[in-house]
C-alpha positions in Angstrom: 21.3 -23.1 16.5 20.3 -19.5 15.9 17.6 -17.8 14.0 18.8 -14.8 11.9 16.1 -12.4 10.9 17.1 -9.6 8.5 14.9 -6.7 7.5 16.2 -5.3 4.2 15.2 -3.2 1.2 13.2 -4.9 -1.6 15.8 -4.3 -4.3 18.5 -5.9 -2.1 16.6 -9.3 -1.7 18.3 -11.1 -4.6 21.8 -10.0 -3.4 21.0 -11.2 0.1 19.6 -14.5 -1.2 22.7 -15.1 -3.3 25.0 -14.3 -0.3 23.1 -16.7 2.0 23.2 -19.5 -0.6 26.9 -18.8 -0.9 27.3 -19.3 2.8 25.5 -22.7 2.7 22.0 -21.7 3.7 19.8 -24.4 2.3 16.5 -22.7 2.9 15.0 -19.4 4.0 11.7 -17.7 4.6 10.9 -14.3 3.0 8.0 -12.1 4.1 6.9 -8.7 2.9 6.7 -6.4 6.0 6.1 -2.7 6.8 7.5 -0.6 9.5 9.6 2.4 10.5 12.7 3.0 12.4 14.5 6.3 13.2 13.4 7.9 10.0 9.7 7.7 11.1 8.4 7.3 7.5 9.0 9.6 4.5 7.2 12.4 2.6 6.2 11.9 -1.0 4.5 13.9 -3.7 1.4 12.7 -5.6 -0.3 14.9 -8.1 1.1 18.0 -6.5 0.1 17.1 -3.0 2.6 16.1 -0.3 1.7 13.2 1.9 3.6 11.1 4.5 4.2 7.4 4.2 4.4 6.3 7.8 5.2 2.6 7.3 8.0 1.8 4.8 7.7 -1.5 2.9 10.6 -3.9 3.5 11.4 -7.6 3.2 12.1 -9.9 6.1 14.5 -12.8 5.4 14.6 -15.6 8.1 17.2 -18.4 8.2 18.1 -20.9 10.9 21.8 -21.8 11.0 24.2 -23.7 13.3 25.9 -21.6 15.9 29.2 -21.9 14.1 27.8 -20.1 11.0 26.1 -17.1 12.6 28.9 -14.6 12.2 29.6 -15.5 8.6 25.9 -15.3 7.8 25.4 -12.0 9.5 28.5 -10.6 7.7 27.2 -11.8 4.3 23.8 -10.2 4.9 25.4 -6.9 5.9 27.7 -6.9 2.9 24.8 -7.7 0.5 22.2 -5.3 2.0 24.2 -2.2 2.8 23.7 0.9 0.7 25.0 3.4 3.3 21.7 5.2 3.4 19.2 5.6 6.2 16.8 2.6 6.2 19.1 -0.2 5.2 17.5 -2.4 7.8 18.2 -4.5 10.9 19.4 -8.0 11.7 18.1 -9.9 14.8 19.8 -13.1 16.1 17.9 -15.3 18.5 18.3 -18.8 20.0 16.4 -21.7 18.6 15.3 -24.2 21.2 14.3 -26.9 18.8 13.8 -27.5 15.1 11.8 -30.4 13.6 11.4 -31.4 10.0 7.7 -32.4 9.7 8.2 -34.8 6.8 10.9 -37.0 8.3 10.8 -36.1 12.0 14.5 -35.1 12.0 15.4 -32.7 14.8 17.8 -29.8 15.4 20.7 -29.4 13.0 19.7 -32.6 11.0 16.4 -30.8 10.2 18.2 -27.8 8.7 
């Protein structure tokens, strides 16, 4: 099993969710996050004054999928989240040692 974490733009969340549901993801966790990458923030104007926003608001979507689904899930996220502009986000894939469903005690892929 793998955990796929995607940092995406807020307005792309629904498209990413729909793409993941289309690939068979039965659940996901969504968190509002802030950060910066290569762009190091952005400048904005407010009442005639320029100021720098150092941490850009984004959304983190987390799903745990069987190893066989990872490439399809990653491709679906990329297709749904891509705008072609700087700041589209990142995807991280990591190994999951164990998953346990609290209510039933099911483990690993049965718990997904």
